[in-house]
N, C-alpha and C positions, 0 to 999 in steps of 0.2 A: 542493168536495173536502173530505172528512172528515179531521179531524185525529186522529192516533193519540196516545192519552194513555198515560202511564206509570202503571200501577196497582200497581206493586210495593210501595207503602206501604199498600195495603188488606189488612187481615187478614180472613180467612174462617176460621170455626171449623173446624179440621181437625186434622191430626196435631199433637200437642203439641211445642213447641219445646224444652222442657227438663223436668227432673224436677218442678219446681213446677207446671207446667201439667198434667203427668200426674196429680199428686196432686189438683189442683183438679178435674179431670175425674172421677177416681175418687169424690171426695166428691159431686159432682153426680149421678153414676150411683147411688150408694148412697142418696142422698136421694130420688131418683125411685123406686127400688126400695121404700123404706119407705113412700112415699106410695101406691104401687100395691097393696101387700100389706096395707094397713090399719094398719101399725105406727105411723104418725104420729098417727092418731086415737087409737089405744090409748095412746100415750105421753101425749097430752093428757088422756085419761080417767084415766090413772094419776096425773097431776099433780093433777087435781081430787079424786080419792079420797084422796091423801096430804094434801091441804089439809084435807079433812074430818077425817081422823084427827088431824093436827097441831093443828087448832083446836078439837077436841072436848075436853070435860072427861074423857072416858073414859080417854084416855092419861095424863092427869095423875094419876088415881087409881092407876095401875099403879106409880107410884114407891113404893118400900117405906117411905120415911121422910118423914113430912109436913113436916119441917124444910126439905126441898128444894122445897116448893111456896109459899114465902113470900119476899117482898122480892127482894133481889139474887140469892138462890139460885135463885129461879124463873127469872130471866133467864139465869143461868148454865146451868141445866138445859135451858132453851129453846135456847140457843146450841148446846149439845152435841147435842140432839135434831135440830135442823135441819141441823147439819153432818153428823151420822150419816145422815140421810135422803139428803142429796146424795151422800155417799160411797157409800152402798148403791146408789143409782141408777147411779152411774158404774161400780161394780163388777159389777152384776148384769144390766144391760140389754145387749142385743146390740151397741149402738153408742153412741158419744158423742153422735151427733146425736139419738138418742132420749132419752138422759138430759138433754140440753140442753132439749129440748121439755118433758119432764116437770117439770124443775126450774123452767123459766120459767113454766109454767102454775101451779104451786104458789105461786111467789112473786107472780105477778100477782094471784092471789086473796087471798093473805095481805096484800098491800099495800093492797087495797081495804078491808080491815077497819079501817084507820086506827088500829091498835092501838099505843099507846106502848110496850108490851112488844116487839112486833115491830120497831119502830124501834130500840129499844135492842139487840135481838139483832143486827140488821143492822149496827149501829155497832161491835159488839164486835171487838176484835183477836184474840180466841181462835180464830177460823176459821183464821188462818195458823198458829197454834200447833198446832192439831189436824192440819192438813194436813202439817206437818213431821213430826209424830209418825207418821202413816201412811207417809210416804215413808221413814222410818227403817227400817220393817219390824220383824221379830221378833214378839214377843207384842203385836200391835197393840192388842187389847182391854185388856190389862193396862197398856200404855203410855198409852192413852187415859184410863184410870182415873187414872193418876198425873198426867197433864196436867190433867184435870178438878180433882183435888184442889189442884194448884198454882194453877190459875185461880181457885179458890174461896178462895185464901190459907190453905189447910190442907194444905200440902205434907207428904206422908208419912203423913197420918192415914188409917187403914184404912177408916173409915166413908165418907170422901169418895172414896177410890180405888175401893172396892167399888161405890158408887153410880154413879160415872162409867162404870165397866166395864159395869155392869148396863144403864144407859141405852143405851150404844153397842150392846151385843149385842141388847137388846130391839128397838131401832129397825131394826137390820140384819135381824133375823128377820122383823119385820112387813113391811118393804119387800120382802124376798124373797117372802114369802107373797102380797103384792099383785101382784107381777110375775108370779108363777106363775099367778095367776087370770086375768091378761090374755092368756096364751097367745100371746106374740109370735111372728111368723113368722120363719123364718131368712132 
């Protein structure tokens, strides 16, 4: 004679039990959607392209003042440029999943360079400072410029404020241009 077992403790993927489960399922569906329409591969390609731009000497020559290309200031401009790149990806890509993929790919490649400058950039506490500036809102570019000047220990100095604002706006425009070239699907 067969015994009847109580299987009430066995979960089968079905209707969500609560709001968290619903959100998890929405995220999985969105991820699948991005895989199927090619957006995931485009995000990886975007991360590779941004790595090329960030690591090339071409972008460094776009700085208006050569003083910002030496010593500690080079690291401080690198921190702002990398932060601005990540901010732009989060602002302009159609989903945080895609921005996460692009950012991860860019950092994966940057980490492979074994650059001491990259290591110092990643250790900088300025990321949090810039993030709080964006969250505050208002004239974000102007506030980023002020934060950059403060991070450079030149608080209130117009040269530093202008350069920080310029870097932020330049990077946002370049990332937007690269995203537009990728033609992400909805």
